N, C-alpha and C positions, 0 to 999 in steps of 0.2 A: 453789229447787231446779230444775235443768234438766229439760226434758221427757224427754230420753233417760235421765237418772238415775231419774226416776219410773218409766218403762217398764221399765228394767232391774231395779229393785227389785221391781216388781210381777210381772214375768215370773219372776224368780228365786224369789220367794215361792211362786208357783204350781208351779214346777218342784220345789222342795224338798218342797212338800206332796204332789205326785204321787209323788216318790221315797219319801217317808216311808210313804205308803199302800201303794206296791208292796212296799217292804221289809217292812212289817208283815204284809202278806198272805203274802209269801214265807216269812218266819220262822214265822208262825202255821201255815201249811200244812206246812212242813218239820217243825216241832216236833210237831204232831199226828201226822204220818206216822211219825216216829221212835218216839214214845211208843206209838202203836198197834202198831207192829211188835214193840216190846219186850214189850208186854202180851200180844199174841197168842202170841209165842214162849214166854213164861213160862207162860201158861195152857196151852198145848199140852204143854209139858214136865211141868207138874204133873199134867195129866190122864194122861199116859203113866206117870208114876211111880205115881200112885194105882192105875192099872189093873194095873201090874206087881206091886205089893205085894198087891193083892187076889187075884192069881192064885195066891198061896201059901196061901190060906185053908184048903184041904183038908189041906195038910201040917200046918198049925198046929193044926187041930182034932183031929188024932190025938195031940197031946201033951197029957197029962193035967194036968201041973203048970203052973200059970199063970206062975210065974217062969221056968220053962224055955221056955215059949211066947214070952214077951216077949224073951228072949235070942235065940231063933231068929228072931223078927221083926226085931230090930235087925240080925241078920246079913244076912237077905234084903234089908233096906232099904239096908244099906251096900253090898251087891253091886250093887243096882240103881243106886245113886248113882254108883258107879265107872264104870258104863257110860253114864251120862248126859253131856250136853254140858258142856264146861268153862265156867267163868265163873259157875256157879250154885251156890247153897248151899241146904241142906235142913234141915228140922226135922220131927221125928216126936215126938208127945207124946200122952198119954192123960190128958185133964183137965189137972191141974196137974203131972203127972209127965212130965218131959222124957226121952224115950228116946234121942233123938239131935238135936243142934243144932250145926252148924258155922258158923252165921251170926252168932252173938252177939246175935240179936234174938228177942224173943218174938213170932214172926211171927203165931201164931194170935190172940194178944191184939191185935196191931197191926191186923189186918184184921177182928176181931170175930167169929171163928168160935165158935159155941156148943159148949160141951163136952159137953152132955147130949143133943144131937140130931144127926141126920145131915143135912148140907146137900145139897140137890138140885142146887145150882149152885156153880160155882167162884167164890169171892170174890176180887176184885182190888183192889189198893190201891198207889198211889205213896206211898212213905213216906220221910221224911227223918230220918236218925238219925246223930248224931255226925259232922256235916259230910259225910255221904254221902247219896246218893239211891238208893233201892231200889224195885224193882218186886216185889211180893209177891202170889203166887197160892196159894190153899189151899182145902181142903175137909175135911169129916169123912166117914170111912168106918167101916163096921162089920166087924170080923173076929172070928169065934168069939164073938159076943155082946158084944164089947168095942168101944167107940167110940174111934177114933184120929183125930188131927188131923195131916194131912200138908200141908206148905207148901214152896213153892219160893221162894227169895229170890235175886233177880238184881240185882247191883250195876249201876246205870245212871248212876253219877256222871259217867263219861266222856261218856255221851250228853248230859247237861246241859251239860257243858263244851263239847261240839261246838256245841250250840245257842247258848251264850253267845259262842263264837268267831264263829259265823255272824252274831250280832247286831252284834258289833263290826266285823266285816268289812263288813257292810252300811252301818254308820254311816260308816266310813272311806271306803269306795267312794262313798257318797252325797255326802260332803263334797268329795271330789276331783272328782267329776262336777259338783257345784254350782259349785265354784271355776272349773273349766274352762269350764263353761257361762256363768258370769257374765262371764268375760273375753271369750268369743266373742259373747255378747249385746251387751256394751258396744261392741266393735269393729263389730259388724253395725249397731247403732243409730247409732253415730257416722257410719258411712259412709252409711247410709240417710237420716239426718236432716240431713246436711250441707246439702242444698238449703234447709232451713228457716233455717240460719244465713245463707246467702246472701240468702234472702228478707228476713230481719231487717235485714241491712246495706243492701240496696237500699231497703227502706222508710225506714230512717233517712236515707239519701242523698236520697230524694225529699222527706222531711220537712224537710231542710235546704235545699231549693230546687233540687236537681239532678233536674229533671223528665224528663230524657232518658235516665235509667237504665232498663235492661231486664234481665230475668233469663232465662237459657237453661238449661233442665233437659231433657236427652234422655230419651226413653222415652214410655210411654203410661199411666203410673200416675197415682194421685191427685195426687202432688206435681207432676208435669208439667202436669196440668190446672190445679192451683193456680197454677203459674207463668204459664200462659197467661192465666188470669183476672187475675192481678196485673199482667201486662203491659198487658192491656186497660184495667185501672183506671188504670195509670200514664199510658197514652196519653190516656185521657179527661181525667185531671187536667191533663196537659200542655196539651191542647187548650183546656180550660176556663181555665187560667191565662193562656194566650196571648190568649184572647178577653177575659178580664178586663183584661189589660194593655193590649190594643188599645183596649178601651172606655174605660179610664181615660185613656190617652194622648189619645184623641179628645176626651174631655170636657175634659181640661186645655187642649187646643188651642182647644176651643170657648169655654171660659171666658176664656182670654187674648184670643181674637179678639173676644169679646163686650165685654170691658173696653175694648179698643182702639176697637171700633166705636161704643160708647156715649159715648166721651170727647168726640167732636166735638159731638153734639147737646146733651149735658149742659153742656158749656162754653158753647155758644151761649145756651142757656136761662138759665144763671147770669149770663152777661154782660148780656143784655137785661133780666133781672129786676133786676139791680143798677142798670142805667141808668134803668129806670122808677122805682126808689125814690130814687135819689140825684142824677139829672141832670134839669135842667129841659128838657122837650121839648114841642114843639107838638103839636097834636092829630094831625097827619098822621104825625109821627115815632112817637107813642105807638101809633097804629093799626098802623103798620108793625112795631113791636117786638112787639105782641101777636100779629099774624098770624104772625110768625116763630117766636115761642114756641109757638103753636098747631101750626104745621107740624112743628116738631121734636118736640113732644110726641106728635103722631100718628105720627111716624116711629118713635119709641121704642115706641109701642104696637104698631105693626106688627112691629117687630123682636122684641118680647116674644112676640107670638102665633106668629111663625114658629119661634122657638126652642122654645116650648112644644110645638108640633107635632113638631118634629124630635126632641127628647129623649123625648117620649111615645111616638113610633113605635119608638124603640130597644128598648123593653121591651113592645111591643104583643103581645097574645095574639090570634091571628087566628081568627075564626069564619067559615068559608066559607058563603056564602049564594048562592043562584042569582040572577043578575042578568038581568032581562028586558030585552033590547036595545031593544025598542020603547019601553018606559016610560023607559029611560035616555036615549034619543034625544030624547024630549019634554023631559026635565029639562035636558039640555045646550042645547037650542034656546032655552029660556027664559033660561038663564044668559048665553049669548052673543048674545042678540037685539039688544043695543046695539053689538055689534062687527061692523062691516061686513066686516072682513078675514077673519073666521072662517067657514068652511063645514064642515058635518058630513056625513060619509058613513057610514052604518051598514048592514052586511049582516046581515039577520035570519035567517041559516041555522042558527042554534043559539044556545044560551045559554052564558054564562060564569059562573064561580064566583069570588067574592072579596068585597071590601068596596066597595060602590058609592060611598060618601062619599069614601074614600081615593082611589079611581080618579078621581073627579070633581076632587078637589084636585090630582092629578097633571096632568090636562088643563088646568086653569085656570092652574097655575104655568107649564107649558110654553108656553101661549098668551101669558101675560103676559111671559115672557122673549122670545118671538118679537117681540111688539110693541115691547119696549124695544130690540130689535136692528134696528128699522126695517122690519119685515115689513109688507107691504100685502096679502099673501095667505097665509092659514093654513088648511091642510086637515087636519081630524081624520078619521081612518079607523079604524073599529072593526068587527072580525068575530070569529068564534069562535076565531081563531088568534093575533090580535095587536091591539094598540092603537098607533096611529101618529099623530104630529103632524109635518107637513111645512110649512116656511115658506120665503119668498123674502127673508129678512132679510140682514144683512151677513155672516152665516156666522161660523165660528170658525177662527182660525189653527191650523195643524197642531200647533204647539208648545204650544197651550193646551188641546187636546182632552182630554188625560189629566188635567187639573187642574180641569175645570169642575164636577165633582161634589163637590169639596171645599167644606166649609162656609166661608163668608166669602170664597171666591175670586171675584174680579171681573176679567173681561177686557173691555177697551174695546170690542172688536168683537162680543162675544157678549152682553153685558148693559150696560144703562145704569147709570151711576154712582149713580142715585137708589135702586138696590136695595141689598140687603145681602149678596148672594152666598149666600143660603140656599135659594132656590127649587129649583135643580137638585139640591142635596144632599137636600132633602126628597123630590123626585121619585124619586131613586135608592133612598131608604129605603123608599118605598112599593112600588117594584118588588121589593125584596129580601124584604119580608114576604109578598109574593105568590109567592115561590119562583122569581123570575127576576131579570133585570137590565135596566136601561135602556140600550139601544145608541144610539149617535149616529153619523151620517154628515154631514159638513159640508165645504163648500168656501167659502173666503173670498170674499165678494162675491156668492155665488150662493144662499146660504141653508143651512138645516140640516134634518135629518130625524131625529127621535127615535122609536125603535121599542121596544115592550115585547112580547115574545113570550109567548103564553099556552100553557103546556104541559098535557099530558093529566092531570096531577095535580089540576088544578082547572078543567078545561073539560069540556063535554058537547056533542058534535057531533050 
């Protein structure tokens, strides 16, 4: 079931419940008001009738014969009835003797008037008789020592018919309002929740690989905020997918290059191993073969180490630590003590933050590359703003500068063919995990200058 259908059903249910409650209260209030009016009117009419009949007590007391007195009382009662309001019927009786009754109902018995005592209050009763509804008011009075029961019977069948019509009118009106409200709610929800349909389609498109899809919802409501969050998520997913694709492509290239790079030493090792096993060789030839196998094996070991470092740095989690420049200068002096071409200049006007071992690896690789390029003078400069390695080697041709940081790329002028083309790629990766890049300035025949700027995000001046 769709969301808008659920909301429409729930809203319509609450609306119908509210209409039912309102109609019930309206009908109940109206019914009580109508019945109260009918009861009050009947009670007042009965009270007036009883008072009018009682006013003839003196006249009746003068009549000595009881039969004649009853006849005169009926006459007076009939006269008072004629002057009463229309729509009412009356009963007059004394005990079981009915003196007058034009209602057809034993009203005194219906409302429970005692025949032997005088009632102090008017008794009221809503009475249903022969498919009709009646409001009965009555009481007992004493005239000339005789107890009489006087009742007023008012037909309120039409009143109940009005109440029933009111009930059906409320039901019909409620149904019409509910139907109209249901249609309006469905249209409103369809229009309001249309962005969710768009959101669903865009999510399906992204799931199918269309990562550039975006959703535009005008306004400042929750759906617009949801669209903004969705777009941010889609952008993040697209960026992540691009990074994954780039990483995957880089690794594929790395694997292909590694396979190509390892083919030569492996072929040489296999060839010399086969010669040692199958070909008669003198001691000098055997020694030469063993030395070559050892050299190629060590080359493969160095290649494996470089690749391990390069791949490991791709997923490295950096923990920034403060590097003391004085202590680092001592460490670098020990590392390069056998290299006459390397000189170290450290400005101790502040500390830097980073991974000292990785930065040391960067410097050793840059110096190693410079020596392979024929440099006789290599200057390492370190301060709180940058790390720089400048050499006077053969330099890098302009058409190769953009390629030197690619893994396994080797240019004759920039690196000696005894390398693997991984040193500068490793250096650039170290710079990247420190939040910066390794910049190069070079002129063919005059040397190169590699600079890594240290930004405020990990320096302390």
